[in-house]
C-alpha positions as CSV (number, residue, x, y, z in Angstrom):
1,M,0.0,0.0,0.0
2,G,1.5,3.3,-1.1
3,I,1.4,6.7,0.5
4,N,-0.8,8.1,-2.2
5,S,-3.5,5.5,-1.4
6,I,-3.5,6.5,2.2
7,D,-3.8,10.2,1.4
8,T,-6.6,9.4,-1.1
9,Q,-8.5,7.4,1.5
10,T,-8.1,10.1,4.1
11,G,-9.3,12.7,1.6
12,I,-12.4,10.6,0.8
13,N,-13.1,10.1,4.5
14,N,-12.8,13.8,5.2
15,Y,-15.1,14.6,2.2
16,K,-17.8,12.1,3.4
17,S,-17.6,13.5,7.0
18,G,-18.1,17.0,5.6
19,Q,-20.9,15.8,3.5
20,I,-22.7,14.3,6.5
21,K,-22.3,17.5,8.5
22,A,-23.6,19.6,5.6
23,V,-26.6,17.4,5.1
24,G,-27.4,17.6,8.9
25,A,-27.0,21.4,8.8
26,L,-29.2,21.6,5.8
27,A,-31.9,19.4,7.4
28,D,-31.8,21.6,10.5
29,K,-32.2,24.8,8.4
30,L,-35.1,23.2,6.4
31,E,-36.8,22.1,9.7
32,K,-36.5,25.5,11.2
33,S,-37.9,27.3,8.1
34,A,-40.7,24.7,7.7
35,A,-41.5,25.3,11.4
36,G,-42.0,29.0,10.7
37,Q,-44.2,28.4,7.8
38,S,-46.3,25.5,8.9
39,G,-47.1,26.8,12.4
40,I,-45.1,24.2,14.3
41,S,-44.4,25.8,17.7
42,Q,-40.9,26.1,19.2
43,D,-42.0,23.7,22.0
44,D,-42.6,21.0,19.4
45,I,-39.2,21.6,17.9
46,K,-37.6,21.4,21.4
47,L,-39.6,18.2,22.1
48,K,-38.3,16.7,18.9
49,H,-34.7,17.5,19.8
50,A,-35.2,16.1,23.3
51,C,-36.7,12.9,21.9
52,R,-33.7,12.6,19.5
53,D,-31.3,13.1,22.4
54,M,-33.1,10.4,24.4
55,E,-32.8,8.0,21.6
56,A,-29.0,8.8,21.4
57,V,-28.7,8.0,25.1
58,F,-30.6,4.7,24.6
59,L,-28.4,3.7,21.7
60,N,-25.3,4.6,23.7
61,L,-26.4,2.3,26.5
62,L,-27.2,-0.4,24.0
63,L,-23.8,-0.1,22.3
64,T,-22.0,0.0,25.6
65,E,-23.6,-3.2,26.8
66,M,-22.9,-4.9,23.5
67,R,-19.2,-3.9,23.7
68,K,-19.0,-5.6,27.2
69,T,-19.7,-9.0,25.5
70,V,-16.5,-8.7,23.3
71,P,-13.4,-10.4,25.0
72,K,-10.7,-7.9,25.9
73,S,-7.1,-8.4,24.8
74,S,-4.1,-7.6,27.0
75,L,-1.8,-7.3,24.0
76,L,-1.2,-3.6,24.5
77,G,-1.1,-3.5,28.3
78,D,-3.1,-0.7,30.0
79,Q,-6.4,-0.2,28.2
80,S,-7.8,2.8,30.1
81,Q,-7.0,5.2,27.3
82,E,-8.6,2.8,24.7
83,E,-11.7,2.5,26.8
84,L,-12.0,6.3,27.1
85,M,-11.6,6.8,23.4
86,T,-14.1,4.0,22.7
87,S,-16.7,5.6,24.9
88,M,-16.2,9.0,23.3
89,L,-16.5,7.3,19.8
90,D,-19.6,5.5,20.9
91,S,-21.2,8.7,22.2
92,E,-20.6,10.6,18.9
93,M,-21.6,7.7,16.8
94,T,-24.9,7.2,18.6
95,K,-25.7,11.0,18.3
96,N,-25.2,10.7,14.6
97,M,-27.3,7.5,14.5
98,A,-30.1,9.2,16.3
99,Q,-29.8,12.3,14.0
100,A,-30.0,10.1,10.9
101,G,-33.3,8.5,12.1
102,G,-32.0,5.9,14.5
103,I,-34.3,3.0,15.3
104,G,-37.5,5.0,15.4
105,L,-37.6,5.5,19.2
106,A,-37.4,9.3,18.9
107,D,-40.4,9.4,16.6
108,M,-42.5,7.1,18.8
109,L,-41.6,9.2,21.9
110,Y,-42.4,12.4,20.1
111,R,-45.8,11.2,18.9
112,Q,-46.7,10.0,22.4
113,L,-45.4,13.1,24.3
114,R,-47.0,15.5,21.8
115,I,-50.4,14.0,22.4
116,T,-49.8,14.2,26.2
117,T,-48.7,17.8,26.1
118,A,-51.3,18.9,23.6
119,K,-54.1,17.7,26.0
120,G,-52.4,19.5,28.9
121,N,-51.9,16.2,30.7
122,F,-48.5,16.4,32.3
123,T,-49.0,13.7,34.8
124,G,-47.7,10.9,32.6
125,Q,-51.0,9.2,32.3
126,A,-52.6,8.4,29.0
127,P,-55.1,10.9,27.8
128,K,-58.8,9.8,27.8
């Protein structure tokens, strides 16, 4: 493997990462402008973001528990730094997964909580 192929792959990865960020930023701008035109309240937008964050937390817990099932190797010695970097990677990866649509948990939470808040029922009980 030559040096040129490494540089090319790094360039491709950087391009893809920039593309993902640009698409996310565009989606946020479109969502904000659509909210202003369609009458969606700021509370609904905040609720959507909170539900998306909750899905990211759930996915992070899921990924953390899945990683615990993989046997650890003592080839490199102290693994505290590796565990720290892995946890930070998992956190960012699950945020991106939730932003991209995740597993649908955020949408289900949003629909349920929107009904509850629209009826003024903040006790956590299902509306009648």
